Wavefront OBJ file of the C-alpha trace (Angstrom):
o trace
v -32.437 31.542 49.975
v -35.663 31.412 47.958
v -35.022 27.797 46.950
v -34.450 26.800 50.590
v -37.699 28.487 51.630
v -39.631 26.801 48.817
v -38.246 23.421 49.851
v -39.171 24.042 53.487
v -42.662 25.155 52.520
v -43.205 22.061 50.381
v -42.054 19.851 53.266
v -44.479 21.651 55.588
v -47.362 21.149 53.174
v -46.524 17.457 52.706
v -46.438 17.042 56.483
v -49.826 18.716 56.890
v -51.423 16.615 54.128
v -50.009 13.339 55.427
v -50.848 14.180 59.061
v -54.467 14.983 58.205
v -54.819 11.938 55.924
v -53.488 9.486 58.526
v -55.793 10.913 61.192
v -58.803 10.615 58.878
v -58.014 6.992 57.988
v -57.537 6.012 61.623
v -60.797 7.637 62.697
v -62.663 5.964 59.820
v -61.497 2.577 61.170
v -62.606 3.321 64.713
v -59.203 4.267 66.103
v -58.516 7.415 68.119
v -55.010 8.620 67.160
v -52.883 8.755 70.263
v -52.594 12.264 71.634
v -55.155 13.633 69.174
v -56.791 15.855 71.768
v -53.468 17.593 72.298
v -52.082 17.497 68.750
v -55.228 18.080 66.730
v -56.917 20.703 68.890
v -55.206 23.839 70.185
v -56.660 27.042 71.646
v -57.372 29.776 69.114
v -54.791 31.895 70.908
v -52.051 29.353 70.236
v -53.219 28.722 66.667
v -52.976 32.444 66.011
v -49.465 32.672 67.440
v -48.346 29.626 65.457
v -49.845 30.971 62.246
v -48.281 34.399 62.666
v -44.881 32.838 63.333
v -45.170 30.646 60.254
v -46.111 33.584 57.999
v -43.328 35.676 59.489
v -40.797 32.990 58.593
v -42.241 32.974 55.078
v -41.419 36.676 54.744
v -44.981 38.038 55.010
v -44.645 41.559 56.399
v -48.140 41.659 57.906
v -47.895 38.183 59.405
v -49.875 38.796 62.611
v -52.671 40.718 60.896
v -52.950 38.161 58.098
v -53.062 35.269 60.564
v -55.887 37.034 62.431
v -57.847 37.630 59.225
v -57.368 34.049 58.019
v -58.305 32.507 61.343
v -61.380 34.727 61.641
v -62.375 33.809 58.088
v -61.984 30.091 58.812
v -64.246 30.515 61.836
v -66.880 32.157 59.663
v -66.526 35.645 61.101
v -64.161 38.579 61.372
v -61.038 39.149 63.428
v -63.141 40.271 66.395
v -64.574 36.766 66.699
v -61.147 35.502 67.775
v -61.081 37.592 70.910
v -64.588 36.601 71.937
v -63.535 32.951 71.904
v -59.806 33.234 72.485
v -59.441 29.996 74.449
v -61.838 27.902 72.345
v -60.223 24.865 70.691
v -59.350 24.836 67.015
v -59.193 21.552 65.166
v -61.006 19.252 62.794
v -62.082 20.668 59.434
v -61.691 24.267 60.622
v -58.118 23.534 61.656
v -57.413 21.953 58.272
v -58.886 24.965 56.488
v -56.682 27.296 58.543
v -53.574 25.273 57.728
v -54.416 25.339 54.017
v -55.031 29.097 54.132
v -51.710 29.686 55.893
v -49.893 27.590 53.289
v -51.477 29.643 50.477
v -50.513 32.923 52.134
v -46.976 31.635 52.732
v -46.716 31.138 48.962
v -47.467 34.895 48.880
v -50.940 34.548 47.415
v -52.734 37.805 48.260
v -54.924 37.666 51.324
v -57.895 39.016 49.359
v -57.746 36.091 46.928
v -57.770 33.568 49.777
v -60.762 35.029 51.610
v -62.409 36.248 48.392
v -63.179 39.696 49.786
v -61.675 43.150 50.178
v -62.958 46.298 51.853
v -62.822 49.493 49.806
v -64.487 52.833 50.528
v -66.064 51.152 53.589
v -67.872 48.751 51.236
v -67.396 45.008 50.917
v -66.172 43.761 47.529
v -65.826 40.314 46.028
v -62.312 39.650 44.713
v -61.022 36.828 42.514
v -57.840 35.986 40.625
v -59.395 37.634 37.545
v -59.061 41.139 38.968
v -56.462 43.349 40.585
v -56.687 43.487 44.370
v -58.168 46.913 45.244
v -55.640 49.258 46.840
v -56.530 51.793 49.538
v -54.724 54.572 47.633
v -57.316 54.270 44.854
v -59.844 55.736 47.286
v -58.235 59.112 46.515
v -59.570 58.898 42.950
v -63.077 58.158 44.265
v -62.847 61.134 46.604
v -61.730 63.424 43.777
v -64.492 62.163 41.489
v -67.104 62.984 44.126
v -65.653 66.495 44.419
v -65.734 66.918 40.637
v -69.345 65.756 40.531
v -70.230 68.485 43.020
v -68.862 71.085 40.597
v -71.170 69.953 37.817
v -74.357 72.010 37.730
v -76.687 69.361 36.341
v -80.312 68.701 37.139
v -80.397 65.336 35.389
v -78.093 62.397 36.068
v -74.307 62.741 36.007
v -72.915 60.357 33.382
v -69.620 58.717 34.351
v -67.450 56.214 32.502
v -64.949 54.024 34.347
v -62.349 52.612 31.964
v -60.809 49.246 32.850
v -63.181 48.768 35.765
v -61.683 45.478 37.006
v -63.499 44.492 40.197
v -65.675 47.580 39.815
v -64.633 49.300 43.035
v -64.503 52.771 41.453
v -67.746 52.408 39.492
v -69.647 50.886 42.415
v -68.334 53.409 44.949
v -69.299 56.339 42.730
v -72.734 54.890 41.981
v -73.221 54.493 45.723
v -71.981 57.966 46.688
v -73.335 60.120 43.864
v -77.088 59.731 44.095
v -77.993 61.164 40.677
v -75.333 59.282 38.726
v -75.363 56.782 35.885
v -72.158 54.830 35.316
v -70.723 52.991 32.314
v -67.952 50.509 33.201
v -65.788 48.940 30.494
v -63.197 46.181 30.614
v -61.493 43.843 28.165
v -61.935 40.854 30.453
v -65.370 39.180 30.602
v -64.272 37.469 33.820
v -63.455 40.813 35.425
v -66.824 42.192 34.332
v -68.487 39.210 35.992
v -66.821 40.138 39.274
v -67.770 43.799 38.828
v -71.404 42.909 38.162
v -71.491 40.745 41.276
v -70.098 43.643 43.298
v -72.694 46.055 41.921
v -75.431 43.630 42.891
v -73.885 42.966 46.296
v -73.803 46.702 47.029
v -77.247 47.453 45.642
v -76.310 49.604 42.622
v -76.703 47.154 39.729
v -79.471 49.312 38.244
v -77.134 52.336 38.020
v -74.214 50.740 36.141
v -73.892 49.559 32.525
v -71.156 46.921 32.174
v -69.637 46.724 28.689
v -66.886 44.454 27.397
v -64.281 46.131 25.232
v -61.105 48.173 25.082
v -61.381 51.548 26.857
v -63.855 53.724 24.889
v -64.571 51.148 22.151
v -67.930 50.011 23.607
v -69.226 53.633 23.641
v -67.959 54.850 20.281
v -71.395 56.234 19.419
v -71.535 58.488 22.498
v -69.492 61.558 21.557
v -69.716 64.536 23.956
v -71.932 62.349 26.146
v -70.119 61.890 29.459
v -69.650 64.316 32.312
v -66.707 62.457 33.768
v -64.029 59.957 32.745
v -62.257 58.041 35.512
v -59.693 55.262 35.317
v -56.980 53.449 37.222
v -55.085 52.085 34.208
v -52.082 49.741 34.351
v -48.975 51.852 34.904
v -46.142 49.500 35.868
v -43.275 49.687 33.377
v -42.905 46.335 31.662
v -39.277 45.979 32.670
v -40.132 46.574 36.345
v -42.858 43.953 36.741
v -40.368 41.318 37.881
v -39.294 43.682 40.687
v -42.799 43.872 42.161
v -43.653 42.099 45.422
v -44.548 38.452 44.768
v -48.177 39.099 45.700
v -48.499 41.268 42.585
v -45.875 39.748 40.296
v -46.904 36.111 40.687
v -50.627 36.316 41.318
v -52.357 39.377 39.869
v -53.456 39.556 36.208
v -50.544 40.771 34.100
v -52.911 42.767 31.897
v -53.917 44.816 34.947
v -50.287 45.678 35.746
v -48.439 46.092 32.446
v -48.415 49.709 31.297
v -45.998 49.138 28.433
v -42.331 50.004 28.117
v -42.666 53.383 29.850
v -45.876 52.679 31.743
v -47.812 55.268 29.735
v -49.456 53.224 26.976
v -53.029 53.570 28.223
v -52.582 57.148 29.447
v -51.693 58.250 25.927
v -54.865 56.710 24.561
v -57.169 57.892 27.336
v -55.901 61.482 27.329
v -56.038 61.576 23.517
v -59.542 60.122 23.203
v -61.351 61.440 26.286
v -62.240 64.860 24.757
v -64.264 63.064 22.080
v -66.557 61.567 24.698
v -66.579 64.329 27.313
v -69.064 67.136 27.078
v -67.844 70.702 27.501
v -66.826 71.317 31.101
v -66.584 67.577 31.796
v -63.886 66.178 34.060
v -61.216 63.503 33.786
v -59.563 61.817 36.766
v -56.782 59.226 36.570
v -54.740 57.358 39.132
v -51.015 57.573 38.342
v -47.718 56.123 39.487
v -45.818 58.220 42.010
v -42.992 58.905 39.534
v -45.231 59.829 36.589
v -46.379 63.434 37.151
v -44.014 64.990 34.629
v -44.689 62.767 31.585
v -48.434 62.702 32.262
v -48.532 66.473 32.654
v -46.887 66.746 29.245
v -49.541 64.479 27.744
v -52.282 66.788 29.002
v -50.406 69.893 27.885
v -50.056 68.453 24.381
v -53.834 68.693 24.013
v -55.365 72.177 23.918
v -58.769 70.929 25.033
v -57.889 70.546 28.734
v -57.678 73.147 31.453
v -57.114 73.273 35.223
v -54.907 70.199 35.334
v -53.991 69.348 38.933
v -51.886 66.712 40.675
v -53.109 65.191 43.938
v -51.162 63.418 46.664
v -52.067 60.345 48.678
v -51.762 60.074 52.466
v -48.041 59.320 52.090
v -47.507 62.597 50.249
v -46.824 60.928 46.902
v -48.412 62.029 43.661
v -51.225 59.550 43.081
v -53.877 61.128 40.853
v -54.351 63.773 38.191
v -57.506 65.667 37.279
v -58.346 68.076 34.481
v -61.396 69.681 32.892
v -62.395 69.781 29.267
v -62.704 73.304 27.973
v -66.262 74.511 27.620
v -66.096 75.248 23.899
v -66.313 72.241 21.600
v -63.146 71.675 19.634
v -62.366 69.683 16.539
v -60.366 66.577 17.357
l 1 2 3 4 5 6 7 8 9 10 11 12 13 14 15 16 17 18 19 20 21 22 23 24 25 26 27 28 29 30 31 32 33 34 35 36 37 38 39 40 41 42 43 44 45 46 47 48 49 50 51 52 53 54 55 56 57 58 59 60 61 62 63 64 65 66 67 68 69 70 71 72 73 74 75 76 77 78 79 80 81 82 83 84 85 86 87 88 89 90 91 92 93 94 95 96 97 98 99 100 101 102 103 104 105 106 107 108 109 110 111 112 113 114 115 116 117 118 119 120 121 122 123 124 125 126 127 128 129 130 131 132 133 134 135 136 137 138 139 140 141 142 143 144 145 146 147 148 149 150 151 152 153 154 155 156 157 158 159 160 161 162 163 164 165 166 167 168 169 170 171 172 173 174 175 176 177 178 179 180 181 182 183 184 185 186 187 188 189 190 191 192 193 194 195 196 197 198 199 200 201 202 203 204 205 206 207 208 209 210 211 212 213 214 215 216 217 218 219 220 221 222 223 224 225 226 227 228 229 230 231 232 233 234 235 236 237 238 239 240 241 242 243 244 245 246 247 248 249 250 251 252 253 254 255 256 257 258 259 260 261 262 263 264 265 266 267 268 269 270 271 272 273 274 275 276 277 278 279 280 281 282 283 284 285 286 287 288 289 290 291 292 293 294 295 296 297 298 299 300 301 302 303 304 305 306 307 308 309 310 311 312 313 314 315 316 317 318 319 320 321 322 323 324 325 326 327 328 329 330 331 332 333 334
């Protein structure tokens, strides 16, 4: 079935390329391709219906929505622009761009990579193939971090570290929401940090975030008992289950941002073990987790006697999605 779809998609793409090329050559020689006004230009309404049908045949679950987003993007605006000009003709370079975008989405490339943007926490973020596509469920971790910040009785700035920042959505959202905050954001990937920096600048918080390349806490090894909060959305997909992910994740997103090791807990072990070194007394830790991970992660926290008030938190679907805990007030030897 997959092979037949791939063959059909390749035939479609070859047809589009050859159709566009022939039309360009004919126009360059002064010819008007017969029937061009009908074949090359269609109302936006019909282009939207055709695009949605094509994506639906390709197995895209959100075919209609994605076709709307792609068509609006090709027109240089949002989805709402479609309905202001529903009967306007689509063709020429804009039509070609739409066809190319549909072909990319039919290959299951994430929508955010095609348009280069993703909304998160009501903010607009730049997204590239170097970072994980931000998920709406991660907003729960931002919400919890804001609540934890409100429990900190500090007159000076609240110091937060975001481990594995990726596109920077957590760091930027917290810098935006928590007025008296200073954020450190670390990541192994220099390309990801470039995206995160661009997002901080785009959202006006570049002066509140320090971007550091390195593995988890490595770039801040000299800052023991320094931070008020540790937050992270680490990779938590079990290595053996990556091939079972939807193609948008499996085939397109950075493997390093997905692979949590054999049991999905590799980075959680390190973060939970090391965080007390860098957290001041009474500081908080908040982590996004997989829905089937509460028990093993709870055991990791319980194995350390420097945490208290560990709590699990559910997303809007009622699934466990985040864990928070507080470092005990007294300083312990590690």
